[in-house]
C-alpha positions as CSV (number, residue, x, y, z in Angstrom):
1,L,0.0,0.0,0.0
2,H,1.6,3.3,-1.1
3,L,-0.3,6.4,-0.1
4,G,2.3,8.9,-1.3
5,D,4.8,11.1,0.6
6,N,2.5,13.5,2.4
7,V,1.0,11.0,4.8
8,G,0.0,11.4,8.4
9,C,-0.7,8.6,10.9
10,E,-2.2,8.9,14.4
11,L,-3.3,6.5,17.1
12,H,-6.8,7.5,18.0
13,W,-7.2,5.9,21.5
14,A,-8.9,5.9,24.9
15,C,-9.1,3.9,28.1
16,L,-11.8,1.2,28.0
17,E,-14.2,0.7,30.9
18,D,-15.6,-2.7,31.7
19,S,-18.9,-1.6,30.1
20,G,-17.1,-1.1,26.8
21,A,-17.3,2.7,27.0
22,W,-14.3,4.9,25.8
23,V,-13.1,7.2,28.6
24,A,-10.2,9.8,28.9
25,P,-7.1,8.7,30.6
26,A,-6.5,9.8,34.2
27,M,-3.2,11.3,33.0
28,Q,-2.3,12.0,29.3
29,P,0.9,10.1,28.3
30,G,3.7,12.1,26.7
31,R,3.2,13.1,23.0
32,S,-0.6,12.4,23.4
33,R,-3.3,15.0,23.3
34,A,-7.0,15.0,24.0
35,V,-9.2,15.5,20.9
36,D,-12.6,15.2,22.6
37,P,-13.9,14.4,26.1
38,M,-13.1,10.7,25.6
39,A,-10.5,10.1,22.9
40,S,-6.9,11.1,22.6
41,R,-4.4,11.0,19.7
42,M,-0.7,10.7,19.2
43,E,1.5,10.5,16.1
44,C,2.3,6.9,15.1
45,K,3.9,7.1,11.7
46,F,6.6,4.6,12.5
47,D,6.0,3.6,16.1
48,C,3.9,4.5,19.1
49,V,4.4,4.0,22.9
50,L,1.9,4.8,25.6
51,V,3.6,5.0,29.0
52,F,1.5,5.3,32.2
53,P,2.6,5.6,35.8
54,R,1.6,2.3,37.6
55,D,-0.9,4.0,39.8
56,T,-2.8,5.6,36.9
57,A,-2.5,2.8,34.3
58,P,-5.8,1.8,32.7
59,K,-7.1,-1.7,32.8
60,S,-7.5,-1.7,29.0
61,V,-6.7,0.6,26.1
62,V,-8.8,0.8,22.9
63,F,-7.6,2.2,19.6
64,V,-7.9,2.6,15.9
65,V,-5.4,4.1,13.5
66,L,-6.2,7.3,11.5
67,V,-4.2,7.7,8.3
68,Q,-4.5,10.9,6.4
69,A,-3.3,10.9,2.8
70,N,-4.0,12.9,-0.3
71,G,-6.8,14.8,1.3
72,H,-8.6,11.6,2.5
73,E,-8.9,9.9,5.9
74,H,-8.6,6.2,6.3
75,W,-9.6,4.6,9.6
76,L,-7.7,1.3,10.1
77,K,-9.6,-1.1,12.4
78,A,-9.6,-4.7,13.6
79,T,-11.4,-7.5,11.8
80,G,-15.1,-6.8,11.4
81,G,-14.6,-3.0,11.7
82,K,-14.0,-3.2,15.5
83,E,-11.5,-1.4,17.6
84,F,-8.2,-2.9,18.7
85,I,-8.1,-3.6,22.4
86,I,-5.0,-4.1,24.6
87,D,-5.5,-5.6,28.0
88,V,-3.0,-3.5,30.0
89,E,-3.8,-5.2,33.3
90,E,-2.9,-8.6,31.9
91,L,0.3,-7.3,30.3
92,V,1.4,-5.8,33.7
93,Q,0.7,-9.0,35.5
94,S,2.6,-11.2,33.0
95,A,5.6,-8.9,32.8
96,P,8.9,-10.0,34.3
97,P,9.8,-8.1,37.5
98,A,11.7,-4.8,37.0
99,P,15.4,-4.9,38.0
100,A,16.2,-3.5,41.3
101,P,17.3,0.2,41.2
102,L,21.0,1.0,41.6
103,A,22.1,2.4,44.9
104,G,21.6,6.2,45.0
105,S,19.2,6.2,42.1
106,Q,15.6,7.5,42.1
107,S,12.8,5.0,41.2
108,A,9.3,5.8,40.2
109,L,8.2,5.1,43.7
110,G,10.6,7.4,45.4
111,P,14.2,7.2,46.4
112,A,15.9,3.8,46.6
113,R,16.7,2.4,50.0
114,V,20.0,0.8,50.5
115,A,20.5,-1.5,53.5
């Protein structure tokens, strides 16, 4: 698929409630911006990473990809025209433990304690 040289690509995303409703994140990740009361967007031409502090990470994230090319918008969706869903809670639970911080360094939870 070649859309030309003047192409924009954005992740159109939100947090997903258990009811299936899209909701705004408690805290907007870096490079992301709100576009309405529920959804946010961030550029994703080559890659895209959402980073949340552990205490504000959503249970799930829902998204579609918006491609703008040659004056047209193309919404890329999952099979059946549905949104893509990432179960963040499951990913966090299955992730390997983080390495211990080095002595004297700061961690996301505050200063490291050295015994």
